[in-house]
N, C-alpha and C positions, 0 to 999 in steps of 0.2 A: 504494500500500500504506500503510495507517495512516490516522489521522484528521486528521493535520496534513501540510502540505506542507513543502518544504525550508526555508521561512522561518519555520516555526512557526505558520503561520496555519491556522485550521480549514479542512478540505477537504471539500467536499460531494460530490465525485466518488465513484462506486461503487468500493469497495476489494476486491471479490470476491463470490462467491456463497455462501460459508459452507456449502457442500453437505455436507462431511464432518462438521462439527459437527452440522448438522441431522439427518443420517442417524443419528448416535449417539443423539441425543435422541429421535428418532422411533422408533428400534428399542427403546429402553428403555420408551417409552410403550406400544408395541405389546405387549410381554410383561407389562404391568401394573406396571412399576416406577415409582419416583418420579423424575421428570426433574430435580427440583431437586437430588437427590443426585448425579447424574452430570454436572452442569455442569462440574466440573473436568476430567473426561475429554473432554467435548466441546471444551473450550478447548485441551486437550493436542493433540488430532488436528489442530485448526486451526493451532496453533503449528508443529507438525511440517510441515504442508503449506506454510506460509509460509516456514519455514526452507529447505525444498527449492526453493521458487521463487526465493529470493534467490540461492542457489548456482547454480541452473539458469540464471538470467539471466547470470551471470558466464561459465559454461561455454559458453553459446550466443552470448555477446556481444550479447544483446538490449538494445536501447536503451529500449524502452517496454513497460509492462504496465498494463492497465486505463486506457489513455489518459494515463498518467503516466510520467515518467522512472523507470527502474529504479534500485534502491538504488546499484548500483556506478557508474552514470552520474553520480549526484549526489555521491557521497562517495568514489569510487574502489574498486578491487577489494579492497584490504586491509581497509578498513573494512566493506565489504559482507560479506566472509567472516566478520569478527568479529561483525557483527550477526546473521548467519545462525546462527553457533555459539551466540550468546546466546539466540536464539529456540529452538534445540534444547534448551538447558538449561532454559529457562522451561517447556517442555512437561512435563518430568519433575517440576519443582517443582509444576506444576499438578496432576499426578496425585497427589502427596503430600497435597494439600488434600482428597482424597476422605475422609481420616481425619476431618476436621472435619465432614463430611457424614454421618458414622455408618457408613461403609463399613469392613468388617473388614480387618485386616492381610493376611489370606490373599487377599482379593479385590484389594487394592491391588497385591500382588506379582504376582498373575495378570494384572492389567491392564498392569503394567509389562512383563511378558514378551510379551504380545500386541503392544504398541506397539513394543517393541524389535525383535521379529521383522519387523514391517512396515517399520521403518526400514532394516534390513539389506537386505530385498528391494528397497526403493525405491532404495538405492544401487546394487544389482546391476542394476536396470533402467536407471538412468541411465548406468551403464557401457556397457550394450548399446546404448542410444540413441546415445551418442557414437561408439562403435566402428562401428556400422553406417553412419555417415556416409561412411566410407571403403570400403564394400563395395558391389559391384554385384550380388552374388549372394545378397542377403538374401531369404529365403523368407517366405511368409505365416506359416508355423509359427514362424520366427525372430521375426517381428514380434509375434505373439500372446504368445510367451514374454516378450518385452520389455514388452509392455503389462500383462501380469499382474503383473510385478514393479514397474514404474515407477508405475503408476496404480492397478491393482486391489487391490494389497496394502493400501494405506491405506484404500480404500473398505471392504474386508473387515474391517480392524481397527476402523473406525468403527462398522459395524453390529454386529459381534460384541462389541465393548466395551459398547455400549448394552444388548444382550441379556444379556450376562454379568453386568453390574452390576444389572440389573433382574430377574433370574431365577436359579433354582437348577437349571434343566433344561439339562444339557449338550447334549442332542440339539437342543434349540431354538436354542442358541447356534451350533451347527454349521450349521443351516439359514440363520441370519442371516449367518454368515460367507460361505456360498456365494452368498447373495443379493447381498451387497456385492461379492463378487469378479466375478460375471457382469455386474453393473451397472457396475462400474468399467471392464471391457473395453469395454462399449457406449459408455460416456462417452468413453473415449480415442479410439475410432473416430470418434465425432461431432466430437471436438476436431480430429482430422485433417482431416475434411471442411471444418470451418470455417476451418482454417489455410490452405486452398487456395481455397475458394469463398465463405467468409464475407465479409460487408461490413465494411470497416475501421472504420466508425463504430460498429458493434455489437461487433465482436470486440476492437478495440483494436490490431489488427495486420493486415497485408495480405500475403498470399502469402509470409509470412516463412519458413514451413516449406520452400518451394521454394528461396528465396534461400540458406538454410542447408544445403541438400541433405539434409534430414531424410528418413529412410526411413519415411515415414508409410504407412498402409495403401494409399491410392490409388496411390502411387508404386511400392510393392513389387508391387502387383497389376499395374501397367503394365509393370514390368521383367520380371516372371515370365511374363506371358501374351502380351506383344507379340511380333511377329516382323518379319522383313524390315527395311525402312528405319526404321520406327517404333522398333524395338528398338535399332538402331544409333544413332539420334539421341538417344534417352533415355540410353543408356550414355555417349555422348560428352558430353552436357550435364551428367550427374551425375559425370563425371570431372573437371570443372572445379573450381577452388577455391571458387567461388561462382557462383550463377546469377542474372543480372540482366537488366533491360530486356526486349528482344524475346525473349530466351531463356526468360524466365518465361512469356511469352505462348505460346511454342511448346510448352513442357511442358504447359501447361493444355490446349492444343488436342489434343495427343496423348492425354492422359488422358481428355478428353471423347470423342474418337473411340473409345477402347477401352471406354467405359462404366465407368470406374473409380469415378466418384461413385455410380452406381447399385449397383455391387457393394458398396461400403463401406456404403451406407445399408442394404442388405439384410442384411449381416453384423451391423451394429449392432442391427438389429431382432431378429435371431436370439438374440443375447446378452441383449437386453432381455427376451424371452419366457422364456429360461432363468432369468433372475433372478426373474421373477414366479412361475415354477414352484416354485422353492425357497421363496419366501415363502408360497405357497399350501400347500406341504407341511408348514408349521408347524401347520396345523390351527386357527390362531387365528381368532376371529370376523372376518368380512369388514370390520366397522367398524373393527377394530384395524389391519387391513392397509391400509385405504383411504389414509391419509396417505402411506404409503411408496409405494404404487402411483402416487399422484398425483405424487409427487416423481420417481419413475422415468420417468414419461411426460414430465414437464417436461424432464428431462435429455436424453431422446431427441429431443424436438422443439425444443429451444432454438436460438436464432440468435446466441448470444453466449457 
């Protein structure tokens, strides 16, 4: 995370995909707005995302992100919490810079409300994600509720902020909000797939979701649909404090036998097409929709 390493040297490694900020700018562009005006909002959603990652890494005790040590691993939990809090504050200071770009006070207040609601949902989603680690009866409906809050809320805020700041059409803004929401769910499901089956050199982590007993969609599907010995083994494995070594291999074998990956991929595709339907419902020219459609396709097919 960031452009420098812990020694203050320039860091060439990738620091993230900047998807949320890109969605904000592309949504503004799609509705005919001036993207230079909404740069502060794009920066704000990216800062909120990174604030959440710093805190998330502490809560999950994650040692690495994007092939680099996490903030808390370098400077300790207390300083990481402090850094995350500072990043949260910087996001709102960034929103205030919309004034310098010619955005009205009314729009700035509206933007602040949008981002604040998304932040609250994000916290609720993180609560559910942590809580479900200790539950063996988590349903697919529970999972989707968590994904909507933890991930899709900020996606929806990103797309709706861009449309809101670039347009005066409230119906258009709502279509963009729904587009972001459905795309965010698809993104989270793809993230779950990569967290189990992704290559470590691409993802920057390997089967970490299994190790941490996360109730990702493939696991929830496995627990909900399996029977007999497979169900007993999954429950026993996920009752442990952590899952390591050969137990991780066993979990993956069970999930593979149950077709959990295929189920997750199909569901991600369903939400991807729902997202596209909301985008098409805007009635905007196809050339305006194209960059967002390309971005959505990239998110569905990515391997990192």
